VMD Tcl script that draws the C-alpha trace (Angstrom):
set ca {
  {141.79 51.64 275.90}
  {141.44 48.20 274.49}
  {140.12 45.53 275.71}
  {140.39 41.40 274.91}
  {137.60 39.73 274.14}
  {136.07 37.28 277.10}
  {136.59 33.88 276.16}
  {133.35 31.71 275.10}
  {132.14 29.79 278.02}
  {132.52 25.94 278.57}
  {129.43 23.95 277.59}
  {129.39 21.22 279.97}
  {126.33 18.89 279.24}
  {124.98 17.31 282.64}
  {121.25 15.05 283.16}
  {118.86 17.14 284.84}
  {118.15 15.54 287.99}
  {119.32 17.16 291.57}
  {122.48 14.47 291.65}
  {123.86 14.98 288.34}
  {123.86 18.73 288.14}
  {125.59 18.77 291.95}
  {128.39 16.60 291.08}
  {128.61 18.02 286.73}
  {128.56 21.41 289.04}
  {131.71 20.54 291.23}
  {133.37 20.00 288.47}
  {132.42 23.16 286.44}
  {133.75 25.03 289.69}
  {136.59 23.07 289.76}
  {137.25 23.47 285.77}
  {136.90 26.97 286.59}
  {139.41 27.18 289.30}
  {142.02 25.07 288.22}
  {142.00 26.52 284.56}
  {140.09 30.37 284.68}
  {137.81 28.73 282.32}
  {134.15 29.55 282.68}
  {131.58 26.92 282.59}
  {127.88 27.08 281.90}
  {125.21 23.78 282.61}
  {123.55 22.55 279.32}
  {120.79 20.11 280.23}
  {120.00 16.70 278.79}
  {117.59 14.52 279.51}
  {118.46 10.65 278.32}
  {116.14 7.20 277.56}
  {117.18 7.12 281.42}
  {116.19 9.15 282.74}
  {112.63 8.88 281.15}
  {112.05 5.29 281.07}
  {110.18 3.53 284.06}
  {111.57 0.40 283.65}
  {114.26 -1.09 285.70}
  {117.44 -0.40 283.80}
  {118.62 -3.89 283.31}
  {115.39 -4.32 281.36}
  {116.58 -0.48 278.70}
  {119.98 -1.70 277.90}
  {121.53 -1.02 281.45}
  {123.84 2.52 282.74}
  {124.57 3.39 279.37}
  {121.18 4.71 278.74}
  {122.10 7.17 280.96}
  {125.18 8.05 278.66}
  {124.32 7.72 274.97}
  {122.55 10.85 275.29}
  {125.24 12.95 276.78}
  {127.61 11.86 274.01}
  {125.43 12.66 270.69}
  {125.37 16.00 272.27}
  {129.27 15.71 272.62}
  {129.26 14.28 269.34}
  {127.17 16.92 268.01}
  {129.04 19.75 269.03}
  {126.02 21.05 271.15}
  {127.97 21.17 274.07}
  {131.43 20.74 274.99}
  {132.34 18.33 277.33}
  {129.81 16.30 279.51}
  {130.57 14.20 283.55}
  {128.71 10.89 284.47}
  {128.65 9.04 286.85}
  {131.93 6.47 286.34}
  {129.64 3.58 287.22}
  {127.39 4.47 284.44}
  {129.63 4.76 281.63}
  {129.99 1.34 279.82}
  {133.30 -0.41 278.84}
  {133.65 -0.28 275.21}
  {135.07 2.87 274.49}
  {132.36 5.53 272.05}
  {134.21 6.22 268.91}
  {135.58 10.00 268.43}
  {134.70 10.07 272.51}
  {137.83 10.52 274.97}
  {137.85 9.84 278.44}
  {139.43 13.72 279.11}
  {139.79 13.40 283.75}
  {138.87 11.49 286.68}
  {138.48 13.74 289.45}
  {139.94 11.93 292.72}
  {137.63 9.65 294.50}
  {134.72 10.10 296.48}
  {133.81 7.66 298.93}
  {133.08 4.22 297.07}
  {131.20 2.73 299.76}
  {127.24 1.85 299.24}
  {125.36 2.21 302.26}
  {121.61 1.06 304.14}
  {119.67 3.67 304.44}
  {116.08 4.34 306.35}
  {114.08 7.47 307.57}
  {116.24 10.08 309.32}
  {117.40 8.90 312.99}
  {117.44 5.08 311.91}
  {120.06 3.23 313.22}
  {119.39 -0.50 313.12}
  {122.41 -2.07 310.78}
  {121.60 -4.49 308.05}
  {122.02 -7.41 310.92}
  {119.95 -5.39 313.04}
  {116.84 -5.73 310.37}
  {113.92 -8.48 311.66}
  {113.29 -11.44 309.13}
  {111.27 -10.81 306.16}
  {112.39 -7.07 305.92}
  {111.56 -5.11 302.85}
  {115.01 -3.72 301.69}
  {115.02 -2.04 298.11}
  {117.51 -1.51 295.28}
  {117.54 -0.74 291.79}
  {121.04 -2.65 291.55}
  {121.37 -6.65 290.92}
  {124.88 -6.40 292.13}
  {123.58 -5.00 295.41}
  {120.31 -7.65 295.13}
  {122.86 -10.50 295.49}
  {125.01 -9.74 298.23}
  {121.95 -8.59 300.24}
  {120.22 -12.64 299.62}
  {124.40 -13.88 300.39}
  {123.81 -11.47 304.03}
  {121.11 -12.13 304.22}
  {118.33 -14.96 302.99}
  {116.08 -14.42 305.55}
  {115.10 -10.54 303.60}
  {112.59 -9.45 300.98}
  {114.66 -7.73 298.30}
  {113.01 -5.35 296.21}
  {113.53 -4.11 292.93}
  {113.34 0.09 292.81}
  {113.98 2.81 290.14}
  {113.40 6.51 290.57}
  {116.49 8.97 291.69}
  {117.41 9.41 295.19}
  {115.30 11.34 297.15}
  {111.86 9.19 295.18}
  {113.77 5.65 296.88}
  {113.93 7.38 300.20}
  {110.73 8.64 299.95}
  {109.08 4.58 299.63}
  {111.15 4.22 303.39}
  {109.59 7.22 304.51}
  {105.98 6.29 303.38}
  {106.79 2.78 304.80}
  {106.61 1.13 301.51}
  {109.86 -0.25 302.48}
  {112.43 -0.88 305.57}
  {115.44 0.14 304.11}
  {117.15 0.63 300.89}
  {120.59 0.56 299.57}
  {122.38 3.60 297.82}
  {125.82 4.91 297.05}
  {127.45 6.96 299.70}
  {129.03 9.27 298.04}
  {125.44 10.55 295.70}
  {124.14 10.54 299.38}
  {127.19 12.95 300.14}
  {126.55 14.88 297.56}
  {123.13 16.08 297.75}
  {123.92 16.45 301.49}
  {121.16 13.17 302.71}
  {123.72 12.06 304.68}
  {121.27 12.20 307.79}
  {119.05 8.75 306.54}
  {122.29 6.95 306.42}
  {122.20 3.99 309.17}
  {125.32 1.83 308.00}
  {128.31 2.44 305.79}
  {128.59 -0.86 304.48}
  {132.65 -2.08 303.92}
  {134.22 -3.47 300.92}
  {134.26 -6.72 303.02}
  {130.99 -6.39 303.16}
  {129.17 -5.00 300.04}
  {131.51 -4.84 297.04}
  {131.08 -1.51 295.04}
  {130.37 -1.15 291.42}
  {133.64 -0.95 288.97}
  {134.17 3.01 289.51}
  {131.23 3.64 292.66}
  {132.43 7.14 293.68}
  {134.44 8.75 290.99}
  {133.01 10.82 287.76}
  {134.00 10.64 284.14}
  {134.78 13.35 282.16}
  {134.49 12.98 277.96}
  {134.68 15.33 275.13}
  {135.26 14.73 271.35}
  {138.91 13.35 270.61}
  {139.49 16.07 268.24}
  {139.29 18.72 270.98}
  {143.34 18.42 272.04}
  {143.12 22.05 273.21}
  {140.08 20.36 275.51}
  {141.95 17.87 276.37}
  {144.84 19.43 277.76}
  {142.37 21.83 280.20}
  {140.17 18.96 281.44}
  {143.64 17.28 282.39}
  {144.34 19.90 284.93}
  {141.16 17.64 286.85}
  {142.60 14.18 286.39}
  {143.82 11.91 289.46}
  {146.27 9.30 288.99}
  {145.96 7.10 291.68}
  {142.34 7.44 290.81}
  {141.85 6.64 287.00}
  {144.77 3.64 287.95}
  {142.20 2.15 290.87}
  {138.48 2.27 288.11}
  {140.70 1.63 285.06}
  {141.76 -2.09 286.91}
  {137.80 -2.49 288.27}
  {136.22 -1.45 284.77}
  {138.47 -4.14 283.28}
  {137.06 -7.04 285.41}
  {133.78 -5.80 283.50}
  {135.26 -5.80 280.82}
  {137.20 -9.40 280.55}
  {133.97 -10.62 282.26}
  {131.81 -9.20 279.18}
  {129.60 -7.85 282.12}
  {127.65 -5.30 282.39}
  {125.10 -3.29 285.26}
  {122.21 -6.43 284.74}
  {125.52 -8.76 286.03}
  {126.00 -8.57 289.98}
  {129.68 -8.38 289.61}
  {130.91 -6.20 292.37}
  {134.89 -4.13 292.29}
  {137.03 -2.59 294.43}
  {141.07 -1.34 293.80}
  {142.63 0.86 295.92}
  {146.66 2.03 296.28}
  {149.12 1.24 299.23}
  {152.29 2.04 299.37}
  {153.01 2.33 295.38}
  {150.62 -0.62 294.64}
  {147.11 -2.09 293.35}
  {145.19 -3.73 295.65}
  {141.75 -5.56 293.70}
  {139.26 -7.41 294.55}
  {136.84 -8.93 292.36}
  {133.30 -10.89 293.00}
  {130.68 -12.25 290.80}
  {127.84 -13.17 293.05}
  {124.68 -15.50 291.63}
  {121.23 -13.70 291.56}
  {119.75 -15.80 294.18}
  {123.22 -14.72 296.88}
  {122.85 -18.91 297.36}
  {126.96 -18.79 295.68}
  {129.94 -16.53 294.98}
  {133.57 -15.88 293.53}
  {135.66 -13.47 295.30}
  {139.63 -12.87 293.81}
  {141.99 -10.51 294.70}
  {145.06 -9.49 292.87}
  {147.82 -6.69 293.38}
  {149.96 -5.34 290.99}
  {152.16 -1.91 290.12}
  {149.60 0.55 289.15}
  {150.86 1.18 286.12}
  {149.31 -2.37 285.07}
  {145.62 -1.94 285.95}
  {144.56 -2.87 283.03}
  {146.59 -6.05 283.16}
  {145.50 -6.80 286.70}
  {141.89 -6.07 285.87}
  {142.09 -8.52 282.89}
  {144.01 -11.14 284.36}
  {141.32 -11.25 287.12}
  {138.39 -11.41 285.43}
  {140.51 -14.50 283.39}
  {141.05 -16.40 286.87}
  {137.17 -15.36 287.98}
  {135.58 -17.29 284.20}
  {137.98 -20.02 285.64}
  {136.23 -20.31 288.54}
  {132.69 -20.45 286.43}
  {131.84 -16.38 286.92}
  {130.17 -17.24 283.98}
  {127.65 -19.71 284.81}
  {126.43 -17.40 287.75}
  {126.28 -14.13 285.20}
  {124.34 -17.11 283.01}
  {122.13 -17.88 286.32}
  {118.31 -16.74 285.81}
  {118.09 -12.67 287.22}
  {115.12 -12.34 290.09}
}
mol new
graphics top color blue
foreach p $ca { graphics top sphere $p radius 0.5 }
foreach p [lrange $ca 0 end-1] q [lrange $ca 1 end] { graphics top cylinder $p $q radius 0.2 }
display resetview
């Protein structure tokens, strides 16, 4: 009797944090379920994982991506999974965005100690609210200029611990991430996009591989969700058109309804004193053009001046 040699497992490069390994395992399981390919996780430490500085001071969210991309190009891993909001809008040579799976909840949420139920509007004056995102900082100040918005770093558990220890009254995090690591008990209020616009691509994952791996691109393509890809393409086109990164207070959210893509984007002054918020709609096939046109409209309204103001 003869047996065929088993295919070697695909190597999935991932950051080592609980959030990263959890979402990477979800992708790995989906690849195996849909294609039959076994997948093993390969932990990678990036610059963003070891630096204690705020993201805006160390080059933005791209610091979480570059280490994984280096491993891809070196052939040390076959594909990599990122939080899509961490992905720079400039394409990387030799690497392709092979799949964008169906998006999780894109909203931000206010978090406190487990069982905490106060909403943003209920917080006392001068309450200390922590976040590492200039976008969230600016929108919090626009909503409540009496709050003390505090810049923080660290993974979700580290940030939540600052609330539990009494260093902060509350923090703002992405709902999708908390859902993935089973920390929804800390969520006090989910912030709708008309209250706080999420980061472009928030709640979605990006699966990248080398551009010369046609076989792997086909395999990973089984996970691609066309509706999600159109939405995040429009959102990221706004960011690219503004030539902005994670250090700029820019929010964008797109959603599809009955074959039409609706996009809203805003640029907010760092002090929250002024914002420019515009919307547009079009066919999903025109997502990139839709986003770039909206960025042009934002710039014509003075968005570049808001982004050029001094950051906190």
